[in-house]
Phi, psi and omega in degrees: 000147178292172183292148179223136177292139182242146182200170185287303181221172177300321177299320180288348182294339179313305186294319188288323180289319182284343172280338182277165187276101177289329185290338182294328188271124178280131185271075177225165184290153187206154181297136179305146179253096182281153179229157171253130181255159180287171181292119184294137177267127175270117193288157177233179185301314184292321179294325181286326173299320175299310183301315176301317179292322180291322176302318185290318180294323179292319185289331177271354188048056181259096181302321183293316178296320178295317183299331182292341187262005182262124182287154180291353180242026182308131176238140180246116182251158171214119183055037174091352176236175176308136175293147176294341186261358176288122185262107183291344178274357180249168184277171183299322183293322177298314184292321176300314183299319181290316179305315186275345179106006181275346183212145177279151178302135175085354182265158182259342188244152174292160177293150184298324178232119183269121179302145181298329181302329180295317179289319183296325182296313178297321182295323181297317176305313188283351177272347183306142182248344181235107181253153179229148175286118184261015184130203185295112180053041180228125176237131186229158174207154003285177185302145179254148176211151177238149181288132176287326187228096184295320182295319183291327178292319177300321175298315173309311181303313179294323182291323180262004177066034178283161179222191182292351175275349186276128178264140178244129174240154178240155180246149178279324183231168181307131182227125178284152182239130184261163181289331179230165178297122183076011180299142186251356178288190181297135176297153176278346182173180181221151174258124177295151178304149182053054178222138178263145180224153178275148181269131175259322184210169173235161177225134355285152182293153178229125180301145183301132176088003185238161173261165182195192176292156182295147177293142178249336181219156177241134162269121184244163178259119184277153176311336180287341185100003179265140168279146179205151184265138175226150171296139181301325188287356177267354189233157176227144177293143177290328178235127179197163172291155181223146169248134184237156189227150171227152184265133181278171179299332179275359181093358179279164183245142183224153170283126187229354182206135171239124175244115175265164172233143176275000000 
């Protein structure tokens, strides 16, 4: 598979997209890039109860309340295997705090000051709407997808001159693309369901090296070669970090896995 830009969540994509080179992508037609998605998880009352509790802990920046939502078997993965920073000699909560940025690796105490970005990152995970079943009693988000035809994907990359800085997002269902962010006129084209497209820009734009408001729309290159805008909440990154949850014997849900990508 060709190179893919990796980032934490769709919201965190703002900086990455604005740092990439839009000019490098040729606005010409290319073969559609089909994806296969994981099995969609249908939420239940207890799962939503956990999400509500997590949202409340984040809003109050309550580390103790957050800790109560971490399962005793929490695992920290990186690129499909155990993270090199996962400490087998420490408990689940310690590893969770290091993974999420509440505590430095090898330290016994939390940071004196928790950066707002740590809470914002957790909030982004908790705002996710598409979760998938990741195996035995494991639910993860955001939704996962794989390229169906790696050779075809490479041909698309070569045709539009994309590179490792190009981010690809996929849509689950047929999605119209507008001429402007939030445009209500006739669409300039449509993206077929379960199709990945390269991202050109985000809206609102953020100057390189700076922070700004969360992106609301993505400008993508349609297979027809036309640029078009879609709401960011209708798309998911092909490659991203994921947070996973498991159901306990009592029916409660707990955070049990964080999988990062390098």
